C-alpha positions in Angstrom: 24.6 144.8 130.4 23.0 141.7 128.7 22.3 142.3 125.0 20.4 140.2 122.5 21.3 140.9 118.9 18.9 139.6 116.1 20.1 139.8 112.5 20.0 137.5 109.6 23.6 138.2 108.6 26.0 136.0 110.7 29.0 138.2 109.8 27.3 141.3 111.2 26.3 139.4 114.4 29.9 138.2 114.8 31.4 141.6 114.4 28.8 143.4 116.7 29.0 140.7 119.4 32.8 140.9 119.5 32.7 144.7 119.7 30.1 144.7 122.5 31.8 141.9 124.4 35.1 143.8 124.2 33.2 146.7 125.9 32.2 144.3 128.8 28.7 143.4 127.7 27.2 139.9 127.7 26.0 139.2 124.2 23.6 136.6 122.8 22.8 136.4 119.2 20.0 135.0 117.0 20.3 134.7 113.2 16.5 134.3 112.8 13.7 136.3 114.4 11.8 133.1 115.1 12.1 131.9 118.7 13.3 135.3 120.0 10.2 135.9 122.2 10.8 132.5 123.9 14.5 133.3 124.4 13.6 136.7 126.0 11.1 135.1 128.4 13.7 132.4 129.3 16.7 134.7 129.8 15.6 138.4 129.7 18.2 140.8 128.3 18.6 144.4 129.2 18.6 145.4 125.5 17.3 143.8 122.3 18.8 145.0 119.0 16.6 144.1 116.0 17.5 144.3 112.4 14.6 145.9 110.6 14.9 143.9 107.3 14.9 140.2 108.1 13.1 137.6 105.9 9.8 136.3 107.4 9.5 138.7 110.3 11.1 142.1 110.3 12.4 143.9 113.3 9.4 146.2 113.6 6.9 143.3 113.7 9.2 141.5 116.2 9.3 144.6 118.4 5.5 144.5 118.6 5.6 140.9 119.7 8.2 141.7 122.3 6.1 144.6 123.7 3.2 142.2 124.3 5.3 139.8 126.5 4.4 139.9 130.1 7.8 140.6 131.6 8.7 142.0 135.0 11.3 144.2 133.5 10.9 144.6 129.7 14.1 145.1 127.7 14.9 148.3 125.9 14.4 147.6 122.1 16.5 149.2 119.4 15.9 148.9 115.7 18.9 148.9 113.5 19.3 148.8 109.8 21.4 149.8 106.8 18.4 151.7 105.4 18.8 155.4 105.2 18.3 157.4 108.4 15.0 158.9 107.4 13.4 155.5 106.5 14.8 154.0 109.7 13.5 156.8 111.9 10.1 156.4 110.2 10.1 152.6 110.9 11.0 153.3 114.5 8.2 155.8 114.9 5.7 153.4 113.3 6.8 150.7 115.7 5.8 152.8 118.7 8.6 155.4 119.0 11.4 152.9 119.4 15.0 154.0 119.5 17.0 153.3 116.4 20.6 152.9 115.3 22.0 153.0 111.8 24.4 150.2 110.9 26.4 152.9 109.1 27.4 154.5 112.5 30.8 153.8 114.1 30.9 151.0 116.6 31.3 153.5 119.5 28.1 155.4 118.5 26.2 152.1 118.3 27.3 151.1 121.7 26.5 154.6 123.1 22.9 154.1 121.8 22.4 151.2 124.0 
């Protein structure tokens, strides 16, 4: 599975990409939300994992932009955050009922959510 991780924390991106690559996935990362739409159009992933709280353009807003892209096969979009589960679930619901994953979950649970 091809996964695009978007998070403003390079250490989190490194840890998650290593874990997912170890499980056999092809992983691309972005440390900024800007340019993600163009990257998705150029090289469409199967799954996009978006940090909710990024400076400038949060994951929920970026998910809305991704949903408007005219793609033959749109990627599954997951929101992820260190915010509490209730707030994260609410953000996912407000973003159109997206799936969500807490950064507090074990790596195996995060991978299972994809």
